[in-house]
C-alpha positions, 0 to 999 in steps of 0.5 A, spaced: 500 500 500 502 506 498 500 512 502 502 519 503 501 522 510 501 529 507 493 527 506 492 528 513 490 521 515 490 523 522 484 528 524 480 532 529 485 532 534 482 534 541 487 536 546 486 537 554 490 536 560 488 530 565 490 532 573 491 526 578 485 525 582 489 526 589 493 533 590 500 533 592 502 537 598 505 544 596 513 544 595 514 537 593 519 536 588 523 530 585 530 531 582 532 526 576 538 522 577 545 524 573 543 518 568 536 521 567 539 528 565 543 524 560 537 522 557 533 528 557 534 530 549 531 523 548 523 521 547 520 514 547 514 513 543 510 507 545 504 505 540 499 500 541 493 497 536 487 494 539 481 491 535 474 494 536 472 488 541 477 491 546 475 498 546 467 497 545 464 502 550 470 505 552 468 512 552 472 519 553 469 520 560 472 513 562 479 514 559 479 521 563 477 518 569 482 512 569 488 517 567 485 521 573 486 515 578 492 512 575 496 518 576 494 519 583 500 513 584 504 516 579 503 524 580 511 526 579 509 525 572 504 530 572 509 535 574 513 540 570 520 541 570 524 547 573 531 549 574 534 550 581 534 557 584 541 556 586 548 557 582 547 550 579 541 551 575 540 544 575 533 541 573 528 538 577 520 536 577 516 541 581 510 536 583 504 541 582 499 536 579 499 540 572 497 533 569 498 529 563 496 531 556 491 527 553 489 527 545 483 524 542 484 523 534 481 519 528 484 516 523 481 515 516 485 508 515 483 501 518 489 498 523 491 493 518 492 499 513 496 502 518 500 496 519 502 495 512 506 502 512 513 499 515 516 506 514 513 508 521 511 515 518 504 514 519 505 511 526 508 517 528 502 521 527 499 516 532 503 519 538 503 526 539 510 528 541 511 535 544 519 537 546 520 539 553 521 547 552 515 547 547 512 553 549 516 553 555 520 548 560 515 550 566 509 549 562 511 543 558 508 536 560 513 530 560 507 525 558 502 525 553 497 520 551 494 520 544 487 515 543 486 515 536 480 511 533 480 508 526 475 507 521 475 499 523 472 501 530 479 499 533 483 504 537 491 506 538 494 508 544 500 512 543 504 514 549 509 520 548 514 519 554 520 524 556 526 519 557 528 524 562 523 520 567 525 513 566 527 508 561 522 504 556 521 499 562 518 504 566 514 507 561 511 500 559 509 499 566 505 505 567 501 504 561 500 497 563 497 499 570 492 503 566 490 497 562 489 493 568 485 499 571 481 500 565 479 492 565 479 490 572 477 496 575 483 497 580 491 498 579 495 492 581 495 490 588 502 489 588 503 496 586 508 500 590 507 508 589 512 512 586 514 517 591 516 524 589 523 525 593 530 528 592 534 522 589 542 522 591 547 518 588 554 516 591 560 517 588 562 513 582 569 511 579 570 516 573 571 513 566 572 517 559 565 518 556 567 519 549 566 511 547 559 512 549 556 519 549 556 525 545 556 532 548 552 537 544 551 544 544 547 547 550 540 546 549 538 551 554 531 550 556 529 547 549 530 540 550 531 538 543 536 535 539 537 537 531 540 532 527 544 534 521 541 529 516 534 527 516 533 520 520 527 516 519 524 510 522 522 503 519 519 497 523 521 490 521 517 484 523 520 477 524 515 472 525 517 466 529 518 461 523 523 466 520 526 468 527 527 460 528 531 460 521 535 466 523 537 463 529 539 456 526 543 459 521 547 463 526 548 458 531 550 453 526 556 457 524 558 458 532 558 450 533 555 448 539 554 454 542 547 457 543 547 465 542 541 469 544 536 472 539 538 479 541 545 478 539 543 474 533 539 480 530 544 485 532 549 482 529 546 481 522 544 489 522 551 491 525 554 487 519 550 490 513 550 497 516 558 496 515 557 494 508 553 500 507 558 505 511 564 504 506 568 510 508 568 508 516 565 502 518 562 502 525 567 498 529 565 501 536 557 500 538 553 501 544 549 496 547 543 498 552 540 492 556 535 491 561 538 492 569 534 486 571 528 491 572 523 491 577 519 497 579 518 495 586 526 494 588 529 499 583 529 507 582 523 509 578 528 512 572 533 510 567 536 503 570 538 501 563 545 498 563 550 501 557 556 498 554 560 498 548 563 493 544 569 494 539 571 489 533 578 488 531 576 486 524 573 488 518 565 488 520 563 487 513 567 481 512 566 477 519 561 472 520 555 474 524 556 469 529 562 472 531 559 479 531 554 476 536 559 472 540 563 479 541 557 482 543 555 477 548 562 476 551 566 483 550 561 488 552 565 493 556 559 496 561 560 503 562 553 506 565 556 509 571 561 514 568 555 519 567 554 520 574 561 524 575 561 528 569 554 531 570 555 532 577 561 536 576 557 541 572 551 541 575 547 537 570 548 543 565 551 539 559 547 536 554 549 529 551 546 524 546 546 517 548 542 514 542 546 514 536 553 517 538 555 510 536 551 505 532 546 503 538 543 497 540 537 497 545 535 490 548 527 491 550 526 483 549 524 483 556 519 489 556 512 487 557 509 491 551 504 485 550 501 485 557 497 491 556 490 488 556 483 491 554 477 487 556 482 481 556 485 483 549 492 484 548 495 489 542 494 486 535 501 490 535 505 494 539 512 498 538 516 503 541 520 508 537 525 514 539 526 521 537 532 525 538 537 519 535 544 522 533 546 520 526 550 513 527 543 510 528 539 506 533 536 499 533 531 497 538 529 489 539 522 488 542 517 482 543 513 481 536 506 478 535 506 470 536 513 469 539 516 473 534 520 479 534 520 487 532 526 490 530 525 498 529 531 501 526 532 509 526 537 511 521 539 517 516 534 516 510 540 515 505 542 509 509 535 506 510 533 504 503 540 500 502 539 497 509 532 494 507 535 491 500 541 488 504 536 485 509 531 482 504 537 479 500 541 476 505 536 474 510 529 475 507 527 480 512 522 485 509 
């Protein structure tokens, strides 16, 4: 299906704010950690598609009431960013119950038609993304939720989540709690209320940040990274049969050793991008993984582990099994390094993490298909990222029916070449 998004397929937008059902005491603040602030130029975009049967009878008033109840337990995300009055000017959240932004919309296509558009151009219209600092940092909501109804009667839920609040595991946990509230009438019984409070970190050993992060020009109070080239997002769906064939092929090259799915898929894309980037192939890549995330025993923020992998060979000529083994065995974990760097300048420097190197983000353990409405799971769910630098980002997520979804953000001139390489060598389309 060929469709131009210039036809404004998403229309009749209605924007409102929904405040938490319980008011927060005056003067309560929340201080993001150093790692949180390192992620402040990135934005997570979560998108969930539900069939008509799952959303019949789900009215706007019910949605607003459920959001009102949900954020009584997550009130810090209804606050607004400020800068401290002292000389540090470090950003913090004022928990003033200003609310999350809610968007209602309609789409002239069916869900099936929408899912055929793998370049994600239409998908991004289903997630209302507003950069912090628009129109003013003190007025910008860090969380926006868009509900879009399709002509087939189905609905999508688009979550725009400022990465400074936390990682994709936290974002999906919050929206899953909303789903349980709508379906069961109550939040999870084991929910631990995330209390707004100042969080401090102990001293960490300093490691050179150059391999992992990219320092950018100061953005001030407008938290948007502008790339030098046009970055586009594409989505590759790998069903269970095709995934099994890929794993058999790569693990067949590695002898008796069984290499996990994430490393296998990343190795394929790493090698094929090396074929494309002939002037300077990506020898050093960044890997971001889950840090045994559990909401009840972790700080509610950015808890992922970052590391780098360096190949001492021609990546384009390497066996994918060797690259996968390298990622599995030789990742140097360096996530602690940012604490001292940001602490040293009071959180005023701005950094890019995703795309400083070619970056692989492991979201296989994210529970994006645990969002249920009337016992229906999403027919498709995906996460995208805004604010990626030109080395690119690859997200590996759960897919429908035990498959995988691989979402890739790259410069536009590289995406067509990558698609051709993956289709030719691995039948990934």
